[in-house]
N, C-alpha and C positions, 0 to 999 in steps of 0.2 A: 504494500500500500504506500501511497505518497500523499503528502499534504498539499491541498490546492493552493492555499495561501501560507506564507511563512510567518503566520501570526495567529493568535487566538483572539476571538471577538467577544466583547462584553455582552452583546445582544444580537440576536438574529431577528430581522424584521421582514415578514413575509407579505407580499401581495397575495391575493386569494385566487381569483379567476385566471386560469392559464399558468398559475405558479404552484398552487397546492392542488388544484382540481381543474378538470376540463369541463367547462360549461358552454363551449363555443356553439354547439348545435342548438342548445336550448336558447341561448341569448340571441342567436341570429334568427331563429324561428319567431321569437317574441318581437324583436325589433322590426322584422319584415312585416309581421301582422300589423303592428302599430303604424308603420310607415304607409302601408296600403290604406289603412282606415282613414288617414288624414290627407291622402292624395299625394304622398311623396314617393319617389323612386327608391325602393329598398336597397338597390345597389349603391346609391349615393349615401344613404344613411349608414349602411354596414361599413363603408370605407372610413368612417370617422368615429364610430362609437366605442371601439375597444379601448379599455384601460383608463377611462375617465368617468367621472360622475355623469349619470343620465341627465341631470339638470344642466350641466355644462354643455353636453351635446345638444340639448334642446335649444339652448341660447345660441349656439353656433348655427343651428338650422334656422333660427329666426322665427320659431313658432310663437303664437300670440300669448300663450300662458305656459312658460317653461316649467314652473313648479307643478301646475296641474297636470300637464302632459307627462312629466316625469313620474308623478304619482300613479297615473293611469297605466303607464308602461310597467311600473313595479308591480302593480296588481296582476297584470298579465304574467309577468315573470314568476311570481310566487306560485302560480298555479301550474307552471311547466318546469319541472325538475327532472324530466325523463332524460336518461342518458348521461346525467352528471356523475362523474367518477373521480376518485382521487388519482393524481399522477402516480405512476409506479414508484413505490418506496416511500411515498409521502407520509403515510400513516405511521410506519415504523420510525421514520426520521424524526417527526415531530414528537412522537411518544417518548423518544429517548432524551428530549430536551428538558432541563429543569424549568419549572413553571415560571420562575422569575427571570428567565433569560431570553424569552421570545415573545413576539407579538405579531398580530395580523393587522395590516393596514390596507383596507379595501375601499374601492370607489362605490361599492354597492351599499344600499341602505341596510340597516342592521337586520331587520326581519328577513329580507331576502338573503342576506349573507348567511344567517343562521340556517335557513332552509337548505341552501346549497351545501353547506358544510355537513349537515345531517345526511343529506342524500348521498354524499361522498364518503360517509363514515369517518369524518374528521371531527375532533372535539376542539372548539375554540379555546384559545388561551385566556388567561385572566385579563391581559391587555389586548383589547380588541377595538381598533379604531375603524369606524365606518363613516359613510357619507355625511351623517348628521353631526359628527363630532368636529368638523372643520369648516372654515369659511371658504378657503381656497383649495380646490381639488388638484390632483395631479395634472400637469407636471410641476405644480408648486410643491415645495417640500413639506408643507405644514403637517400632513399626516405622519410622515416619518419622524419629524422633529417632536411631535406630540408623543408618539410611541416611545421614543428614546427617553423623553422626559419622564414619562410614567414608569419606565423601567429603572430610572435613576442612573442612566449611563450617558456618556458623551456620544452624540451621533457619529462622530469620527471613529469611534471604537466599535461601530456596529457593521454588520453585513446585511445589506438589503438583498432580498431574493425577489426577482421580477421577471416579467416576460414581455411587457409592452413598452414601446418607446416613451410614452408619457410617464410611466412608472420608473423607468431607468433614469430619465431626466430628473424626476423627483428625488430619487435616492442620491444621485450625484449632487444635486443642489443642496441636499441636507448634509453633505460632506462625508457620506458613508461610502464604504466599498460596495460594489454591486456584482452579484452573481446572476446570470441570466439563464432561465429555463426555456428550452426550445421545443418541448414536446408538442405544443399545440400550434406551432408555426408551419404553415403550408409551404412557405418559401423562406430561405435563409434570412435571418435578421442581421442587418449591418450594425455592428457594435464593436467597440474596443474592449468591452468587458469580457471576463471569463465566461464561457458558456458550457452548459451540460444539458443533455436531453431530459433527464429526470433525476430522481433520487435513488434509483436502483443500485448505483455503484457508490453512493455517498454514505459516509458514516460520521455523525457528530461525536467528537471526542471531548468530553467535559473535563476540564482541568481547573485548578484553583484560579488561574489568571483569565479563564474564559473558555470559549469553545473553538476547537480546531475542526476543520472539515477535511476528512480523508476521502480519497477516491481510490477505487480498485479493490 
């Protein structure tokens, strides 16, 4: 085995969709349905909705009532969790982490996030940052900064695990190291960050000074 990074991390901060679990099929079904309902081209909508808060996508699309439409979309998404599964190795990896060393930072609303985690067989950690907890969503660093604060650690001493460009940018803006999961990408993601397909070959090694990530 080898260590991915030559250091231990004080905290691990995980995105959820595409990073801990795969919800692509469900999300795209729901967003496509919503787009058709209000007369938008689903292809245009799907091109910009990944990795950010629904309300921010609504604002970018210029809909008349972003908050109301985001709530309507979330209601649709909560009823469709078919096919949502954990990424390979994600359950074992997170189960091995001390409760006070990791957090989830997701752009999803809390109730939807809880339903998706349950569908994937994942248990949320004590520190669980969702769309309602922040004013500025990804790519702003607010969610990751808040998670580090609640863990009581320096963001620069954390490893952010992400899959989407907006989340990668948020992690980097927070001053953290970023590891990119590529399991849900149909095409290669252009990034200078370390990338791995999933958690199947990863092992968290808990030490007094933090958590090291072994591969192999």
